[in-house]
DSSP file (Angstrom, degrees, kcal/mol; ACC not computed):
  #  RESIDUE AA STRUCTURE BP1 BP2  ACC     N-H-->O    O-->H-N    N-H-->O    O-->H-N    TCO  KAPPA ALPHA  PHI   PSI    X-CA   Y-CA   Z-CA
    1    1 A M              0   0    0      0, 0.0     2,-0.4     0, 0.0     0, 0.0   0.000 360.0 360.0 360.0 124.7  -14.5   17.1    1.2
    2    2 A N        -     0   0    0     29,-0.0     2,-0.4     2,-0.0    29,-0.1  -0.708 360.0-153.3 -85.7 132.2  -13.1   13.7    0.3
    3    3 A K        -     0   0    0     -2,-0.4    29,-3.0    27,-0.4     2,-0.4  -0.838   6.9-161.2-106.2 143.7  -10.6   12.2    2.7
    4    4 A A  E     -a   32   0A   0     -2,-0.4     2,-0.4    27,-0.2    29,-0.2  -0.945   5.5-163.9-124.7 146.0   -8.0    9.7    1.8
    5    5 A V  E     -a   33   0A   0     27,-2.8    29,-2.8    -2,-0.4     2,-0.5  -0.997   8.8-155.8-128.2 132.6   -6.0    7.3    3.9
    6    6 A V  E     -a   34   0A   0     -2,-0.4     2,-0.5    27,-0.2    29,-0.2  -0.931   5.1-167.8-113.4 129.8   -2.8    5.6    2.6
    7    7 A F  E     -a   35   0A   0     27,-3.0    29,-3.2    -2,-0.5     2,-0.4  -0.970  10.0-175.1-113.1 128.4   -1.5    2.4    4.1
    8    8 A S  E     +a   36   0A   0     -2,-0.5     2,-0.3    27,-0.2    29,-0.2  -0.973   9.5 159.8-126.5 139.5    2.0    1.4    3.0
    9    9 A S        -     0   0    0     27,-2.1     3,-0.1    -2,-0.4    49,-0.1  -0.952  50.0-112.3-149.8 166.5    3.8   -1.8    3.9
   10   10 A N  S    S+     0   0    0     -2,-0.3     2,-0.3    27,-0.2    50,-0.1   0.424 102.9  27.9 -85.4   3.3    6.7   -4.0    2.7
   11   11 A S     >  -     0   0    0     25,-0.2     4,-1.4     1,-0.1     3,-0.1  -0.955  66.4-136.0-158.3 144.7    4.3   -6.7    1.6
   12   12 A S  H  > S+     0   0    0     26,-0.7     4,-2.7    -2,-0.3     5,-0.2   0.858 107.9  62.1 -64.1 -35.2    0.7   -7.0    0.5
   13   13 A F  H  > S+     0   0    0      1,-0.2     4,-3.1     2,-0.2     5,-0.3   0.894 100.2  53.2 -58.2 -40.8    0.3  -10.0    2.8
   14   14 A S  H  > S+     0   0    0      2,-0.2     4,-2.6     1,-0.2     5,-0.5   0.921 110.6  46.0 -62.4 -44.3    1.1   -7.7    5.8
   15   15 A L  H  X>S+     0   0    0     -4,-1.4     4,-1.9     2,-0.2     5,-0.7   0.924 116.1  46.4 -62.9 -43.6   -1.6   -5.3    4.8
   16   16 A W  H  X5S+     0   0    0     -4,-2.7     4,-0.5     3,-0.2    -2,-0.2   0.925 118.9  40.0 -63.5 -46.1   -4.1   -8.1    4.2
   17   17 A N  H  <5S+     0   0    0     -4,-3.1    -2,-0.2    -5,-0.2    -1,-0.2   0.859 130.9  20.7 -76.2 -37.4   -3.3   -9.9    7.4
   18   18 A F  H  <5S+     0   0    0     -4,-2.6    -3,-0.2    -5,-0.3    -2,-0.2   0.638 131.1  30.2-112.2 -16.6   -2.9   -7.1    9.8
   19   19 A R  H  X5S+     0   0    0     -4,-1.9     4,-2.4    -5,-0.5     5,-0.2   0.437  83.4  98.6-125.4  -1.5   -4.7   -4.0    8.4
   20   20 A L  H  X<S+     0   0    0     -5,-0.7     4,-2.6    -4,-0.5     5,-0.2   0.899  84.0  52.3 -59.0 -43.8   -7.6   -5.3    6.2
   21   21 A E  H  > S+     0   0    0      1,-0.2     4,-2.1     2,-0.2    -1,-0.2   0.928 113.2  42.6 -60.5 -46.7  -10.3   -4.8    8.9
   22   22 A I  H  > S+     0   0    0      2,-0.2     4,-2.2     1,-0.2    -1,-0.2   0.880 113.5  52.7 -69.7 -36.1   -9.4   -1.2    9.6
   23   23 A M  H  X S+     0   0    0     -4,-2.4     4,-2.0     1,-0.2    -2,-0.2   0.918 112.1  45.1 -64.6 -42.5   -9.0   -0.4    5.8
   24   24 A E  H  X S+     0   0    0     -4,-2.6     4,-2.1    -5,-0.2    -2,-0.2   0.860 110.8  53.8 -69.8 -34.7  -12.4   -1.8    5.1
   25   25 A A  H  X S+     0   0    0     -4,-2.1     4,-1.1    -5,-0.2    -2,-0.2   0.905 110.3  47.3 -64.9 -40.3  -14.0    0.0    8.0
   26   26 A L  H  <>S+     0   0    0     -4,-2.2     5,-2.2     1,-0.2     3,-0.2   0.888 109.4  53.8 -66.2 -38.8  -12.6    3.3    6.7
   27   27 A K  H ><5S+     0   0    0     -4,-2.0     3,-1.7     1,-0.2    -2,-0.2   0.897 105.4  53.6 -62.7 -39.9  -13.8    2.5    3.2
   28   28 A K  H 3<5S+     0   0    0     -4,-2.1    -1,-0.2     1,-0.3    -2,-0.2   0.794 103.4  57.1 -64.3 -27.7  -17.3    2.0    4.7
   29   29 A R  T 3<5S-     0   0    0     -4,-1.1    -1,-0.3    -3,-0.2    -2,-0.2   0.179 126.6-104.0 -89.6  18.4  -17.1    5.4    6.2
   30   30 A E  T < 5S+     0   0    0     -3,-1.7   -27,-0.4     1,-0.2     2,-0.3   0.729  72.6 144.1  68.4  28.1  -16.5    6.8    2.7
   31   31 A F      < -     0   0    0     -5,-2.2     2,-0.8    -6,-0.1    -1,-0.2  -0.697  56.6-118.9 -84.8 148.1  -12.7    7.4    3.0
   32   32 A K  E     -a    4   0A   0    -29,-3.0   -27,-2.8    -2,-0.3     2,-0.5  -0.828  34.2-158.6 -85.5 114.4  -10.7    6.7   -0.1
   33   33 A V  E     -a    5   0A   0     -2,-0.8    18,-1.1   -29,-0.2     2,-0.5  -0.856   9.3-170.8-102.7 124.4   -8.3    3.9    1.1
   34   34 A I  E     -ab   6  51A   0    -29,-2.8   -27,-3.0    -2,-0.5     2,-0.5  -0.963   5.9-159.4-117.9 125.6   -5.1    3.4   -0.8
   35   35 A A  E     -ab   7  52A   0     16,-2.8    18,-2.9    -2,-0.5     2,-0.5  -0.915   7.4-169.7-106.8 126.9   -2.9    0.4   -0.2
   36   36 A L  E     +ab   8  53A   0    -29,-3.2   -27,-2.1    -2,-0.5   -25,-0.2  -0.968  27.1 122.6-118.3 126.7    0.8    0.6   -1.3
   37   37 A A  E     - b   0  54A   0     16,-1.5    18,-1.8    -2,-0.5   -27,-0.2  -0.958  61.0 -85.6-170.0 158.0    3.0   -2.4   -1.3
   38   38 A P        -     0   0    0      0, 0.0   -26,-0.7     0, 0.0     2,-0.1  -0.388  59.7 -91.4 -66.4 153.8    5.3   -4.5   -3.6
   39   39 A K        +     0   0    0     16,-0.4     2,-0.2   -28,-0.1    14,-0.0  -0.431  61.5 145.0 -67.5 138.5    3.5   -7.2   -5.6
   40   40 A D    >   -     0   0    0     -2,-0.1     3,-1.2    -3,-0.1     4,-0.4  -0.823  66.2 -65.9-151.8-165.9    3.3  -10.6   -4.0
   41   41 A K  T 3  S+     0   0    0      1,-0.3     4,-0.3    -2,-0.2     3,-0.2   0.759 130.3  49.0 -63.2 -25.3    0.8  -13.5   -3.8
   42   42 A T  T 3> S+     0   0    0      1,-0.2     4,-2.1     2,-0.1    -1,-0.3   0.544  84.3  91.6 -92.5  -8.6   -1.7  -11.5   -1.9
   43   43 A S  H <> S+     0   0    0     -3,-1.2     4,-2.6     1,-0.2     5,-0.2   0.881  84.1  51.5 -57.8 -43.5   -1.7   -8.4   -4.1
   44   44 A E  H  > S+     0   0    0     -4,-0.4     4,-1.5    -3,-0.2    -1,-0.2   0.907 109.6  49.5 -63.4 -41.9   -4.6   -9.5   -6.4
   45   45 A K  H  > S+     0   0    0     -4,-0.3     4,-0.7     1,-0.2    -1,-0.2   0.908 113.1  47.7 -62.3 -40.9   -6.9  -10.3   -3.4
   46   46 A L  H >X S+     0   0    0     -4,-2.1     4,-2.4     1,-0.2     3,-0.8   0.898 108.5  54.0 -66.4 -41.1   -6.1   -6.9   -2.0
   47   47 A A  H 3< S+     0   0    0     -4,-2.6    -1,-0.2     1,-0.2     5,-0.2   0.784 101.6  59.9 -66.3 -27.3   -6.7   -5.1   -5.3
   48   48 A R  H 3< S+     0   0    0     -4,-1.5    -1,-0.2    -5,-0.2    -2,-0.2   0.777 116.7  31.5 -70.1 -25.4  -10.2   -6.7   -5.6
   49   49 A R  H << S+     0   0    0     -3,-0.8     2,-0.3    -4,-0.7    -2,-0.2   0.735 126.4  19.6-103.7 -27.6  -11.2   -5.0   -2.3
   50   50 A L  S  < S-     0   0    0     -4,-2.4     2,-0.8    -5,-0.1   -16,-0.1  -0.807  89.9 -82.5-136.4 172.8   -9.3   -1.8   -2.2
   51   51 A F  E     -b   34   0A   0    -18,-1.1   -16,-2.8    -2,-0.3     2,-0.4  -0.751  55.3-168.4 -79.9 111.4   -7.4    0.7   -4.4
   52   52 A F  E     -b   35   0A   0     -2,-0.8   -16,-0.2    -5,-0.2   -18,-0.0  -0.885  16.2-170.2-111.8 132.4   -4.0   -1.0   -4.6
   53   53 A V  E     -b   36   0A   0    -18,-2.9   -16,-1.5    -2,-0.4     2,-0.3  -0.973  20.1-138.2-119.9 115.8   -0.9    0.5   -6.0
   54   54 A P  E     -b   37   0A   0      0, 0.0     2,-0.5     0, 0.0   -18,-0.1  -0.543  14.4-144.2 -74.6 136.6    2.1   -1.8   -6.5
   55   55 A L        -     0   0    0    -18,-1.8   -16,-0.4    -2,-0.3    16,-0.1  -0.861  15.4-173.5-101.5 131.8    5.5   -0.4   -5.5
   56   56 A R  S    S+     0   0    0     -2,-0.5    -1,-0.1   -18,-0.1    15,-0.1   0.787  81.0  44.2 -90.6 -30.7    8.5   -1.3   -7.5
   57   57 A Y  S    S+     0   0    0     13,-0.1     2,-0.6    14,-0.1    14,-0.3   0.370  77.8 112.0-104.7   5.6   11.2    0.3   -5.3
   58   58 A L        -     0   0    0     13,-0.1     2,-0.4    12,-0.1    -3,-0.1  -0.695  46.9-170.7 -81.8 123.4   10.3   -0.7   -1.8
   59   59 A S        -     0   0    0     -2,-0.6    -2,-0.1     1,-0.1    -3,-0.0  -0.899  27.8-137.6-114.8 142.4   12.8   -3.1   -0.4
   60   60 A R  S    S+     0   0    0     -2,-0.4    -1,-0.1     1,-0.2   -50,-0.1   0.836 109.0  37.7 -65.2 -31.8   12.5   -5.0    2.8
   61   61 A K  S    S-     0   0    0     -3,-0.0    -1,-0.2     3,-0.0    -3,-0.0   0.796  85.2-172.5 -93.6 -30.9   16.2   -4.3    3.7
   62   62 A G        +     0   0    0      1,-0.1    -2,-0.0     2,-0.0    -4,-0.0   0.800  34.7 131.1  46.3  54.8   16.3   -0.7    2.3
   63   63 A K        +     0   0    0      1,-0.0    -1,-0.1     5,-0.0     3,-0.1   0.365  41.9  96.0-113.8   3.5   20.0    0.2    2.5
   64   64 A N     >  -     0   0    0      1,-0.2     4,-2.1     2,-0.0     5,-0.2  -0.846  58.2-160.1 -97.3 110.7   20.5    1.5   -1.0
   65   65 A P  H  > S+     0   0    0      0, 0.0     4,-1.9     0, 0.0    -1,-0.2   0.857  91.3  52.8 -60.0 -36.7   20.2    5.3   -0.9
   66   66 A L  H  > S+     0   0    0      1,-0.2     4,-2.0     2,-0.2     5,-0.1   0.918 109.3  48.8 -64.8 -42.5   19.5    5.6   -4.6
   67   67 A Q  H  > S+     0   0    0      1,-0.2     4,-2.2     2,-0.2    -1,-0.2   0.869 108.6  54.4 -64.2 -36.2   16.7    3.0   -4.4
   68   68 A E  H  X S+     0   0    0     -4,-2.1     4,-2.3     2,-0.2    -1,-0.2   0.868 106.7  51.1 -66.2 -36.0   15.2    5.0   -1.5
   69   69 A L  H  X S+     0   0    0     -4,-1.9     4,-2.3     2,-0.2    -2,-0.2   0.899 109.2  50.5 -65.9 -40.4   15.2    8.1   -3.6
   70   70 A W  H  X S+     0   0    0     -4,-2.0     4,-2.2     2,-0.2    -2,-0.2   0.895 109.9  51.0 -62.8 -39.1   13.4    6.2   -6.4
   71   71 A L  H  X S+     0   0    0     -4,-2.2     4,-2.4   -14,-0.3    -2,-0.2   0.919 108.2  51.7 -64.1 -43.0   10.9    5.0   -3.8
   72   72 A L  H  X S+     0   0    0     -4,-2.3     4,-1.7     1,-0.2    -2,-0.2   0.916 110.9  47.8 -60.1 -43.1   10.3    8.6   -2.6
   73   73 A A  H  X S+     0   0    0     -4,-2.3     4,-1.2     1,-0.2    -1,-0.2   0.880 109.8  53.7 -63.5 -37.9    9.7    9.6   -6.2
   74   74 A E  H  < S+     0   0    0     -4,-2.2     3,-0.2     1,-0.2    -2,-0.2   0.884 105.5  53.6 -65.3 -38.3    7.3    6.7   -6.6
   75   75 A Y  H  < S+     0   0    0     -4,-2.4    -1,-0.2     1,-0.2    -2,-0.2   0.898 107.2  51.4 -61.1 -41.1    5.3    7.8   -3.5
   76   76 A F  H  <        0   0    0     -4,-1.7    -1,-0.2     1,-0.3    -2,-0.2   0.754 360.0 360.0 -71.5 -23.2    4.9   11.3   -4.9
   77   77 A Q     <        0   0    0     -4,-1.2    -1,-0.3    -3,-0.2    -2,-0.2   0.517 360.0 360.0 -67.6 360.0    3.5    9.9   -8.2
């Protein structure tokens, strides 16, 4: 059975800076590690090491209900 772990953040930099070690440790233990975040300067570096999915509808302020519904749909894709 293949296990997957998803990490989601409001920036690729945050995943790179604060979660990279644990994501790579899980990958070494044969977990499928998926990183979800909006594109920024760090996205390419993250994509070279892990399976990276750019999010279009994740907003740092997140107060638009319609945008939040689009984000939910994006998560399910």
